[in-house]
N, C-alpha and C positions, 0 to 999 in steps of 0.2 A: 608432697612426695614421701614423707616419712611414714605415711600410713600404707604405702604400697609395698608389695613383696615381689622381688625379682629373683629369678634363677638364671645364672650364666653358665652355659655349657661350653667347655673348651677354654682352658686358662693359659693360652699362649700370651704373647705381648698384648694383642688386641683385646682378648677376653679379660685379661687381668686389669687393663686400663679401664674398661667399662665397669667391672665389679668394684674396683677401688673408688672410682668417681661416684658411683651410686651410693656406696657405703658411707663415704665422707659427707654426703649430703643428707644423711640420716635415714636412708632407705634400709629395709631389711633385705639382705642379700644372701642367697645360697649359691656357692660355686660347685661345679661338678667337673671332674676330669678323670681320665684313666691313669694319669701319672701322679703317683703318690707324692713325689718331691714337690711338684707344683702346688698341690693341695696343701702340703705342710708349710710351704713358704708364705701362703696367703691366709692361712687359717685364723691367725690372730687379728686380721683386719676386716673380716666379714662375719656375718651372723652364723653361717654354717658352711663347712667345707667338707665335701664328700668325694671319696674315690669310688667311682663306679662306671659302668658302661651305659651311656645315655641312650643306647639303642635297645636296651633291655627294659621292656615295659614294666615288669614286676619290680625291678630295681628302682625305677623312677617312682612307682607307686609307694614303695617302702619308705621313700623320703617325702611323702605327702606333696608330690609335685602339683597336684590339682589345686592346692590352696594358693599358688603363686599367681599374681595378676599378669605378669609378663615373663616369658621364657625366651632368653636370647641364645641363639645357637651361634657361637663364635669359633667353632672348630675351624682349624686352618686348612691345610692342603688336602685333606681327605674328603673329597666331595661326596663320595658314596656314603660315608658315615654321616655327613651332614643331611643328606637326603633321607637316610633311614631314620635318623633322629627326628627330622621334621615330620615324617610319616607317622611315627609312633606318637608324637605329641598331638598331631591332628586327630589321630584315632582316639586319643584319650580325652579330646574335647578341651584342650587348653584354650583359655580365653583369648590370649594374644601371643603370637609367635613372631619373633624378629629373627631373621636369618642372614648370615653372611654369604655373599656371593663374590666369586673371583671372575670377573669378565661377563660379557653379554650372554654367552650361551648358558652359563649357570643361572643367571638372573631369569632368563626365559624359561628354563626348566622349573625353577621354583615358582614362578608366576603361574605356570600351567598346573602346578600342584595345588594352587590356591593360597600360596604365601603372598601376602600383600605388602608386608614391611620387610624390605631387603636392604642390607647394608653392603656397600662396596667401598671399603676403606682405601684399597689400593688405587681404584679408579679416581676417587676423590682426591687422594694425595697427588696423583699424577696431574690432574686438572689444576690443582692449587699451585703446584710447582711450575707448570707451564705458564700460568697466569702471572706468577711472581717474576719469572724470567723475562716476560714481555713487559712487565710493569714493576720495576724494582722498588717503587715507593709503596706498593701494596703489602700489607702485613697479613690481613685475613679478610674473608668476605663471607657473606651469607646470601646466596641467591634466593630471590623471591620470584613470584610469577610475573609474566608480562615484561621480562627483561629488567626488572627492578632488582636492586640489591642493597644490602647494608655492607659497607666496606670500610675497613680501617686502613688509612694511608698516612705515610709520613708527610708532614706539612711541606708542600713544594717551596722551593727557595724564594721565589719572587713574592710570596705573600707573607713571609716572616717579617715581623715588625709592624704589620698593618692590622687595623681593627677589623672586626667582622663587618661592621657597617661600611667600611671602605671597600672591602672585597666584594660585597653584595652577592653572596652565593646563590640566593634564591632567584633573583631577577636576572642576573648575568649568566649563571651557569645551570639554573634549574635544579639546584641541589639544596638539601636541608642538612644542617650540621646538628647531629644528635647530641654529641658531647665532645670533649677533648681529654685525652690522656696526656698528662704532663710529667716530665721528669723532675723529681725533687731529691735533694741530698739532705740526709739526716745523720746526726751524730748518735751512734749506738756503741757503747762500750769503748769509747775513744776512737772509733773508726768511722769514716765517711761511708754511709750506706746509700746507694743510689736506688730509688724506687720510683715507680710510675703510679700516679694516682689520677682518678677521674675528678675533674674540677666542677662537675655539676652541669647545669644548663647555661651555656654561654649566652651573653647578650651582645648587642651591636658594639659595645665599648670594649669587649674582650680583645686583647692583642694576641695574635698568633706568634708563638715563640719557636725558635729553632729547636728541633727534636720533638716538637709536639706531634702527637698522633691524633688525626682527625677521624671521627666516626661519622661517616657520611651516608645519607640515604638519597637514592636517585637511580636513574637508568645507568646501566653499565657504561655505555658509550659516553654519557655526560661526565661521569666521574673520571674516566680515562682521558677525556678531552681537557678537563680542568687541570689534571696533573701535568699533562703534556705541555699545555700553554704556559703554565707557571713554573716550570722547571727550567 
């Protein structure tokens, strides 16, 4: 990743989070926004921070926008500006454009323009919240194809104290345990610091502890059934 160059347009909360995450992973990141204060606040944490109008083709070219591998349009509520920005970038021949969409209609318009990578953070947040409300044990999940997913869940009560061999996840529940995140308490500067660490690849003798987070792979309905039965 460190060899790739990213430009993030629109430095609200969403764009800022993307830019900082990429930068901290070693990527070269340029941020663009019309708001000088936002640019000033992030300038020390990214490679380049520029105040300009991203719908201005000449302004973008003046910042060598063509050398960037990915341009992310993270502009918030102004959909017209997002569309204009996307159109300008496509006209310039940018290799890869990722654009934010708020709702189905915006996604449909972007797709008809030819934008294939579309982010819908509000929709995803809503789906995640709904899923967590229905299943309080769920911490996070990654949907895969064919109704499979990787899901982090709090260890259900009835399996705490049991070994993985006794629980028999694979044969009984059709699930695979990828790893376990476990709470540890460490002394730092005379204070108890509680941290969660991955314990590696568990074996059949590994005992599930209270407050463990299980990282499971399987079908959505099988994971939900496993949690329901053992709570």
